[in-house]
N, C-alpha and C positions, 0 to 999 in steps of 0.2 A: 344388394352391393354387385359394385360393380367391375365387372369381369373383361373390360375391353381390353384389347393389347394397348400396354403405354405408346404412345406417342413418343418420337423423336423429339430432340429439344428443338429442332427447326422449326416442325408441325407446329410443335407447342405455343413457339416465339406466334407463328401465325395466326393458330387458335386465339392466342392474346388478342390480337386487333382483332377479332370478329366478337368475342367476348364484351370489348370496349365499348364496339358499337351497340350493344343492348342482344344481340342475336348466336342463336348457336350455329353449328356447324352448316346445318338448311334453312338458316334463316328462320328459325321458331322462335316463338315468345321468349325472354329468359328473365328470371326473377330479377327483383326490384334493385338487390344487392347486386348483380355483376352487370350494373348498368353505370359502366363509369360516368355519365353524363349526370347524374344524379347529386344531389349533397350528398355528402360522407354523413351527413343525420341521420339521413330517409336513408339511405344502405343499410347502416347500421339496426336502424328499428325492424327492419325489413328480414335482416338474415337473423337477428334476436328470436324473432318470431316464428322463424321455421325451426330451430333448436329444441334440439330434447336436452333435459337436464345433464345427461353424459354428455353430451356436444359442449355445454356450457363448461363445465367442470376441467373437462381439458384444454380449453382455451384458456384456463385460468393455473396451469400446472406447468410448470415447466425444469427442465432435466438434463444432467450432460448425457450425452449417446447418442446413437443412430436405429436403423433399423437391424442389426446386427442379431438381435432377440428374437427375431421376430416381425412382418407387419402387421399380422392380426393384434399385436396388441394396440397397434395409434389405429384404429377404423374411424374411432372416432374422433382424428384430430389429437391436436396438442398444441399449447401456446407455442410453445420452442424449442429447440433443440440446440445443444453444444457439442458438436461433431468428436469423435474419437481421433482424430488427426492432429490436433494439438498439441504444440512445441514440450508445453512444460506444465505441472500441475501449482494451483494456487498456493503463493506463496515461496514458490520453489524457484532458484537461480539455475538455469536449464543444463542439466549436464549430459548432452545428447551432442552426436554424428551432428555437424551442418549439411544443410544440401543444397542442392544448389536453386536459390531463390524459386526462378520462374518454374520450375519444374515442382515444386513444394506448393506455392502457391495456386498451380494448377491443380492439384490432386485435390485440394481442396474445395476448390472451387464445383470441381467435376462431381465429386461427392455430395456438395450442399446441393445442385442442382437436382441430382437423384434424387434425395429426398424431396426437394420442394416439389419434384414432379407425383412424387406417391402419393402427396398431401391433395393436388390440386385436382388428380386425376382420378386417383382410386379410394378417397373417401368421400362420402355423400354430400355434404354441402362442399368440398374443393377449397376450402379454406387452408391457404399458403401458413407457413409458420414463419416465423422471428428466429433465423438462427442467431447466437450471439455467444461472446467469448472476452475474452480480459483485454485490457489494451490502455495499460496503467501510462507507459510511456515505448509502446509498442506494443505491437499485436504478439500477443504471447503463444507465436508460432514459428516454425522453422522456416526459413526464406523470408521472417519477416524485418525492418531494419527496426535496431535497438537503438534508440533515443536515450539520452541521462535520465537517470531515475526521476520522480517527480520532484521531492526536494530538489533537486538541481536545478531545474526548470523553474522554479519557486525563485532558486537566488540568482539568478539572471535578472530578475527584477525587470522582465521584459515580456508583458503582455502578450505584444505584436509578433516574439519568438515562439511563444507559446501557441499560438493562432496557427503559426505557420505549420509547427511540428504536428501540432494537431489535427491539421488539416492533410498530412500527408498520411499519417495514421489511419486515418480514414478512407483515404484512398485507398490504403493495402486494406486496408477490410471488407471495404463495400464490393472491391474487385472478386474476394472471394467468394461474396455470399452474404456475408456475415451482416448482418442489419442489425446489431445491436450491442455495445460495449458495456460491462459492467465496469465504467468507471465514467468521473474520475473520483479521486477521495478528498474530499471536501469538509472534514474533521480536519480541526484544528489542533495543530503539535503543541498542546498548553501544560505537556510533561513529557522531559524530557528520555524517561525510562521506555515510553510504550515502543512496544518495538515495530508498529507499524507507523511512524516518524516518517521515515525514507518513504510514504505512500502519499504524505500530503502537500500541502504548501505553505506550508510553516505555521507560526503562532498567530499571526497577525488578521482580524477580520478581511481588512481593507484589498491586504495582497493577496491573501486564497482569495477572495470575492474576485477581484480584475483577472487572477490567474485561470479560475477555473472558468469562468464566465468565457473566455477565451477560446479555451478548451472546448467548451460545450457548443457553443456558436460555429465552429469550425466541424465539427461532427455534423449536427442538427441539419446545418445548411444542406454538405453532401448526402444527406438522406439515411443518417445512420443514427439510430437511438444512444444519447449516455443516459447513464445512469447514476448520477452525485452521489454518494451514499458516505459514512452509515447513518442516516436520520432517525435521532438527532445528537447525538454522542456516541462515542464510541472506547472513551478511554475513563477510566473511573480513577477513584485513590491505591495509590502509589504507583500510576502510570500501567493499571494492568487492561490488558483489552477485555475490553467486554464488562466491565466490570459495574455494578451499579452505580448511577449516575444521581444527582441529588442538587438540579439547579432549581433559582427560583427564576420566576418570570422575567425579570428584568436582565439577567445574565443571557438566557435564552434568547430574547431577542435583542440585543447590543452584540453579542459575541459568536454564541453560538450557530445562530439561523443563517446569519446573511449571507454569508457563500453559497446557501442552499436558496435561500430567498434570489438571488443571483443567479444563479445555473437556472431556475424556472423562470422569473418574471423578465430577466433581462436576456438572454440568450437562450432558451425557447426546450429546456431538457423536457424529455416526454416520457421520463420513466426517471423514481426514484426507489434507491431501497432502505429498507430500513435496516437501523443497527439491532444484535442480538441481545443486547444488554437493556433493563430497565431503567427508566426514570421516574425516579419520584414512586418508586414501587411497582408501576404499570409499563410491562413490558413493551418497546418501542414496537412491537411488532404488531400488537393487538392494542394499539395507543389512540382513541378516537379524537382527545384532545390534540393528538400531533397529525392524525392523518385526514379527519375530518374536519377538523377547527383550522389548522394553520396552515396546511397546506392544500387543501381542496377549497377550503370556503376564503379563508383572510387572502392567498396569492391566487386564488384562480387558477390552480393547478388542472390542468384540462387531459394530461397525461394517464399512466398506469403506475401503480404503486406494487413495487414485489418485495416479497421477504430476504433477508439473506438465507445464504444455504442452509435447509434446515431449522429454520430458524421458530416455524409454525409450530411443528416437534416440539421445538426447545419449550414450550408454555404450558408444555405437560410435563415433560422432565428436565428442566433444568429450575425454571421460574414458581413451577407448580402453583398456577392459576386457573389449572382447570383441572376437571376430572379423568379426561379422556379424551384421544385424538380426535373426535368427531368435534368435541366441544372444543379442541384446538382452533378445529376451521372455524369452526360457528364466531368462535371471538374474535378470530382474526379477521375474516370478512366482512364482519359486519361494522368492526372496529374503522374499517377505511383500507384493507388490504385488498388489491386486485389480483394480484397473481402469486401463486403458492410454487418458491422454488425450494425442491428436496433433491438430494440424490442417488437417487436408486426410482428406479419405475415401480418398485412393490411399496413404496411407500403411499401409492394414489389409495390403497384398499381402504383404510379406515375412513382416509376424507370423502373417498368417493359417497361411501355409505352414508356420511352427514348428509350432503348433496343430498342424496337421493329418498333421503328417510323423512325430509321437508325441515329438520332442525334449524338449516340454515335460511333464514330472510330470503324471499325470489327477489324482492326489490333490488337488494343488498349483490344480490349473485348478478342479476341483469345490468344492473349499475358497472359491473367489473368488467363482464363478457362485454359491455358497449364500448368501454375504455380501451377495453385491450384491442379490438376489432378498428375501433376509430383509430388507434396506429396504425395496422396493418394497412387499410384504405390508403390513409395519408401516406404512406410509404410505397405505394403502387403496387403492391406486393400481389394483389388481385393482376392487374393486370400485365404486369411483368417479373412475375417471379425468377427469374433467372437471368444466370449471368453470364458473360463472354468469359469463360475460362484460358480462353488463352492472352485476354488485356487483363488477366489476373498475374500472368508470367511475366507481363513486362513493369506491374506497376509496384510488384513486392520485390523491394531491395534494388530498387533503381537509383542510379547515378547522383539522379538532382536528393535524395532523400537521404541518400549516403554524406553527401557534403552540408545536408541540413543538420543531421548529426553531429557532423564537427561542428559547425561552426555553434551549436547548441552547448556543446560539452566546452568550448573557449570560453560563453558566453557563463558558463554554470560558475566556475573555478572562483576558488574567494583565498585570498593571499590576507592570512590571520597574521601572520606576523613576517619581517625583514630587517632584522637589525644588521647594521652596518652595510647592508645592499647585497648580500650573499648573492642572491636572486634579482635579477637573471644570471647566469653562469655563462663563463666565457667560454666562446665556441674555440678558445685556443687552448681551455685546460687539456692535460697531458693525462690526466687519468681521472676515473669517476669513480668510485664504487655506489652501485644499486644494492639493497638490500629486505629483503623481505618477501615471506611467497607474494603476496598482494600483487607486485609490480610484475608477476608471470601470468596470474592465473584470470584476468582482467574479467571481473564478476559484474555481472550487469545490475545486481541486486532483484529484489522480491519481486513477483509476479512479470516475469521476463521471461523471454524468448532465448532461444539460444545466441542469436543475433548473427550476423556475416560477415565473414573476415574480420576477428575482432584483434583490435591490436593491443597488446599487452603496455603496461610503463616501460617495459624495459628492453621492448621493441621500438617504442616510440623513442625511445632514449638513445639507442644506438641509431637511429634513421637521423636523430636532429643534432646528433654532438659532432657529426663530420668525420673526417678520415682522420687525424691527428690526436682524438681523443680515443685512449684507450678505457672501454667499459667494462666492469668487470663485474659479476652476480655472487651475492651469497643467499640462498634463504632464510637465514635466522631464524630464529625460534617457532615462527608460525603463529596462530591463533589459539590454539589449542589450550584448554585450562584444563589444570586439577594432575592428580596425580593417581589415580585409576582409572580402567576401561572395561567398559562391557564384555563379558567373555561370551566368543564368538559362537556361532553355531557349528562351527566345526570340530569343536573343542568338546562338544556335547552332544549325548548317546541315548538313547533308552536302555529300560532293562532289558530290553533284547537285541538290544544292539544296533537297531534302528536309530535314525537319526533324530535331535531334540530329546525332550525330557519327558518323562510320563506324569502331565498333570491332573490333580483332580480338587476339583472344584466343589465346596462343600455350603450349603443354604445359611448358613452360620458360621460365625467367631472359632468355634472349636473344632473343626477337623470332625464333628460328631458326626454318624451314622453313616448313610449311603450318601457319595457324593451325588450333586446335579448334574453335573457334567464331569467326563474324562475325555479328555484330548493329550496330543503330542504338541509341545509349543516347541520352537525350535531355539528359541532362547529367552533369558528372564531380564525382559526389558521394556516394565511397560507402566505406562499413564492412564491409568483409569481414571481420568480428571471427569469426565462427564457422567458416564452410564457405568454399569458394573461388567462385570470377563464376556456376561453372554446372559441373555434375554431371562435364564431362567435362574437366577439368583438374585436375591433380594439388594437394594440399593445400597450400599454401605451396610453391609451384614453378610461377611463371607471368609470364606478361609480357602487357603488353596495350599497343597504338598505336590511337590515336584521330584522324582526321583531319576536317577539316571546314573550313569557315569560321568567323570572329569577326565580330561585328555589334557597333560601340560603340554604348552606352545612346544616349538623349539629351544627358546632360551630358558625354558623354564619359568616360575613364578615361583615368588617368596611371600606373598601377601595374598590372601582371598576373604571378600568381606561381601557384605552387602550394603544397595543405598535404595533407603527407603523412608517411609512417614508414620509408620506402623508399625504393628509386633511382627517380630521375623525371629527363626530359630535356624543356624544354620550347622551341619553333618556332615562331617568327611570319615569317610569308612567306619560307619556308626558312633564319631565320637562327636560331642558337642563343642564346636567352633566356637559358635558366637549366639547368644541367650538375650535377646532383647523383646521377648515379648510380652511387654508389657508396653503398651504405645505408648511415648513420649512427645513426638517431635519426630521431623525430620532429621536425620543423619545418615553419613557414612561410615560404617563402622569395621574392620577388618583385622583377621588374627596372620601370624606368621603361620605359614608351609612350607613343605619339603617337597616341593613337586617339580621335580627334574624331567628332564625333556624323555619323552618316551613313557613316563609313568602315567597309571589311569586310575584312581580314587571314585570311590562308590560315592555320590552326591546326595544330601537329600536335602531341601529346604523348605520350611513349613512359613507360611503367612499369611494372616490375619487384621480381616477390616473392619470396623466398627461405625465408621461415619463416615463416609464417602470422600471421594478425591484421592484416591492408592496409589505411590508410587513405589514402583519394585524393580530392583536391577544388581543382579549376581556381578560383579566387579572384583578385578583382580590388578595387580601390577604391571601386568603382562603387557605388552605391544605400547607400554607406553615410553614415547618419545622422549631420551634426553636432550633437554634443552641446552645446556649446559656447552656440551661441541660444539653444537649449532652458533651461537654466541661467540664463541674463542673465534669461528673460523671467520664470521662478520666483522668482529674486531680486527681479525688479522688483517682483511683485506681491506676496514674503512683506514689503518696504520699504513699501509703503502698507497693511500691513494690520496690526492690531491683535495677531493671534497667528497662529501658523503651525501646519499637521498635515501633516506629509512621510510619504504612504502608499509604504513603500518595498517590496520584493517578491522572493523567490527563484526560479530556476531548479534544478528540481529533477526526480526521479522512478523509474521503473524504466529500470534501464541509464543513468541519469545522474545517477552518485552525483558526488559534489563533491569536489576537491581544497583548495577556497580555502573556508572559510566564512564568507567578507568577503559583504557583496552586491554582487551580479552589476552589470559595468557601471559606470558613472559615477554612483552613486547614491552613495557613500561621499561625493564633490566635492560634489554637489548639496545634503546634508545640510548640510553644513559650509558651504558659500557661504550656503542660507538662514540659518542660528543666527546668523553672521557679522552679519547684518543688524542683530541688537538686537533682532529680532521676538522674544517668548518662542515657541520653538517644541518642538512635541512630533512624535514618529514613531509612528506605526503601522504593523505589522510583519505584512506578509502571504504565509504561506510555511509548510512542516512542516519544519522542522528547526531545528537551531541556528544562531546567527549571532553573529560576534563584531564587537566595536563599540570595540574602542577609537582607531582612529583618528576617531571623532565622539560616543563616549557623551559624555564631556567638554560636548560644543558644546552638548548640547538639553536642556532642563529634564525632558522626560516622556517614555518609553518605553512602549506598550501591544502586546502582544502578541496577534494577531490570530486566527494561525493559517490555515487557510483555511475560513470560520464559515459557509455555508452558503448555502442560497438567501436567508434572511431575515438575514443577516449583516451587510449595511450597517446595518439599522434597529438592530441590537444594540451593533455598535462606536461608532455616534454617541448612541445613549441612554450609555452609559458613558463617551464624552467631555464630553456634558451635565449628566451625574450623574444622570440617573435612574433607570441602573441602579448600583451600583457593582462595580466586577472581583473576583472572588473567587476566581478560578481561580492555581492552582499547576501552577510548573513540570514535567513529569512526567518531567523528562532532564536533565545538566546544560549549561549554557553556557558555552562555555571561553573564554578568553580569547582564543587562538591553535589551528592547527589542530597547530600543533607538538606542542600538549600531550596530543593523543587517540593512545589510546583514555581516555576520561575520565571517569570516573564515580565515584559517591557512595561504594559500596560497597564499595570494594576495599581487598586487604587491606593490613594495615602493614608499611611497606616496610624495605629494612635499613639504611635508613639517613635519607634525604627525602626531600621531594618536588619541590623546588624546581630552577629549573635555573642555570647561570651569571648569564643575562641573560632569565629571566623567571620570575616563582612559580607554582607546583605548585598556584594554586588556581584554583578558579574565575571565571569572568565572573560568573555568576550562579548558582547551586548548585541541585540538585535539592531539589523542593517550594517553591521560592522564588516571593512572588506579593506584592502588597503591597496597602492596598485603603484608599478615601476615609477610613476610620476608624481607629482603635487597639487594638486587643486586648491585656487581662493576663491571666495566667493563673497560680493560685494553689491553694494546700492540695493539695499533691500527696499523695496517699493510693498505699500498695502494700498491699493485705491478701491473703491473711497475707502478713508480709514474710520469711517462710522455707515454702517446699516442697519437698513431699520426689520422687523420681522420679517421674512420670506423674501429680504435682498441679497444680493450676488455681490462681492469684491476679488479684485484678482490679487494674487503675491506673488511677487516676481523678484528678482535677481538675478546678477550676472556672475556667471563662474567660468576662469579662466584657468585653462593649462599653464603652470607654472614651473613646468619643468622641462625635459628636457626629450622627453619619449612621446610618443602618444597615448593614449589612454582612454578609459571611459570613466565617468562619472554616474552614481547613482543620487541625484537629489534627493532630498528626502524633505516632506511637508510634515510638519508634525504641531497638533494642537493642545491648547488646554485652558480649561476654565478656572480664571483668577477666583471667582467666586460661581456660587450655584446652591440651588436648593435641596441638590440632592449632591454624596459623594462624588465627581466624576475621576476620571484615571489619571496618572500624575502626569501622561501624555499620550496620543492617538494619534497615529498616522492619517494622514489624511490628502496624501497627495505623491504621487515617485516620479521621476522620469529620469531614465538612462539617456545618458551623449555620450556621444564620442569624439574626442579633443585634439587636434595638434600642437605641440608645443608651440603654448602663445597664444594660442586659439583662444577666443571670450565665446559666449553664448550668454543668450538673455533666456533665464526657462522661467514659467506663469503656470499659476495654476490657480483656475476658479474656485470660489470656496463659494458655497449655494447655500440653503436652507438644511439643505440635507446634511449636511457636514459641520453646520454651527448648531446642530436642533440637539435634544436627548431626552427620555423619557423623564420624566418629574414623579415628584411621588406617588402620584396615581397612576404611574406608566401612561401618562399622555405624552406624545412627538411633542414636544415646544423649543422652540427657537427664543430660549428666557433671556432677558436684557441685561448685559455686563461688559465685562471686559475680558478679553481671549487674548492668550498668549500665543503668537505665531513663535515658532522655531523650524528655522530652515538648517540643515547639516549633512554632512556624510554619512553620521547616523545616529542611532536614538538617543547616542552617548556623546555624539560628536557634533555639540549645535556651533553652527557658522555666527549665522545671524538671529538677530530675536529684534520682534517687533509689538505690536498690540492692534489689535482689533476690535471698534465698540460694538456691540449690539444696543441699537436705540428700546427705548421702550416704545408699548406702544403709544399711538397719539391720541 
């Protein structure tokens, strides 16, 4: 074991040069893997040959963490770490104090330098780590620039812009020493109920492919590994996250795979993350057809595949396709997984045992380790493992990056409705009501850092309105839903008077015998959806008894109850209050109580579980705000104002799928009440997914989709409201009228009859590609040259687009194709090209698209890629439902 005194960073940098030259400090011969002049493949083979099985395992194991729990644990190295100074957890909108961008970035860089120093100097082989993090739309760390959410970037329909945004994020990440990001999400948003739609680039394979490739290319060319995810599909029936997927080979190859393939074959992604779910019954994390077949063999992927966090363990705990954790490691690695991503250091114990026992193919292990080491050599980590911490301080939160965040926010805005030209507002307007908590919250969306100097929509409006406009704010009803709330910990105490309730967990559903576990639970608000409450309890076969005291809140409580999906009994002062011991399904049951302020009562709650997937929550009516007064205040403000802007928002995110696409809480009621005053009303939507609007759309004049617009988003929204910029974004997904229509996408196959329901149209509320402007665009002079192409041939489709209005604006010209006849059913239309153009009033521009074999081919009945003879309908327009020009292109038979 090397016990040398660690070198300083400058000395280590000097040593790096000597190592690159192939010699040590005294000119001693160095191993081949240390010689930077040798080919990467040779260096990989040499290093793998020197490694023990333990060292190989640790190069295939990644976790969040650092060295604070002891260096000895990491003497065999590790693939990489996610250091603990990160700003916010996965799926969360950061609610943290903002730090000076430069200072926080410097601290991160210094921490990562310290990690690298240990692994380079104090482990046997000196293998550096790959520090990793999340960077969906900005590095998820304090001090990093927060750009508009991924779906907003897609709404710009501008891959060049996305490439510049990604380049800025990559620069900030690399300056801190972060060399891999677990981004982007390239799964398609084919069901609007999925909570992670906000993280995607929409529903269309082409738009997602071009946007994702631009993102990936910018990172990879800057020496930061990207990780497109989640391979292959991550949303199943009902729009539920990680639900099982059953897709045939045609759908996989034509719809699901293209964004991943573009990231790998066009943009050079060096890592791929598998999805949690199963595909046709085989978990994606251990699916050889996906990993060894499609990805590595068919696409020639030379990088490494990582699991989603904890997914290898999920083979045992969730999918039940293996008998133990050792077999889960074997199944995954031999199927083609290269890196096991877990959430805790101790998770390595059964996995490492499987490696050491010989259960796992040594050839599969060596292949996986070789892929990891190849990336580390390619990244130059052996020669240059450290970064200049001072440079991190200038790159993160740079003025140029903030300006780019503002540009991206401007281009992402989508004007959905604008009857009577309410927008843009006049700068001479005397009074303006701004209503809704999202006007002041400046939410960044899921997988976000806190951002720097965030501009709320209200602050943006105040700055843009001018001195003659009185801007007044009312919070309205917020996004909260429901009539009950969880009983908070401060109102609960144990039998001995200490905090929390005494909890007895029994290994049976009948509270029988001695408990397997006794502990204090601070509150009763549990979702045991994946695992039982403790390892000592059988999965789906247990019961719990909570006992203690319940203290009434200052305002008292009138109803007390339980929200749960299994059997439960609630007792208050020894009296049975609720008896739902026979489980029949999820419900919230409450009973009247007389809990006056200052009163305490004995509480006992019994709960039983017999199948798995438990939810239980102790609830009451205390602490639930009454929205009615807040709505009245907002209405009063709107009545006194010349115009009203209602800013409404969504609740969504990872494992937060939506059954209902309506605005949460009483926001729809708020919008209707404000509009009923007669004050011209516009709605600004904050969120990452589709919203149904039939309950209020006809009451308001204008609707602007702002998404989660990033740290400068408030400025961009205000500029659009007052006309300093014109919205020019387009929807990257279909907005349905009702959740009952889902899944609803524009590029579906023809139906056997029609699209409609008895009581509902089959048409969307707003179609894919929709977006209005403050000006009007005319399309003319469609040209298709040549009008007939041979198999393998190319044609150019062009038209002239003119700004026919009085204001400058952006238009996204969209090209769609449809086969008039084909040997297999083809989509009713498919996006095959798009270009965003900026035009001054009266200005026109010729827009051209090249259609080649890739655009004109499809999979025939035998799943062979063919450019089949026949006529192709060519459609050019402003959305998938707003086609302005139409023509035909013929594909000739082979001569």
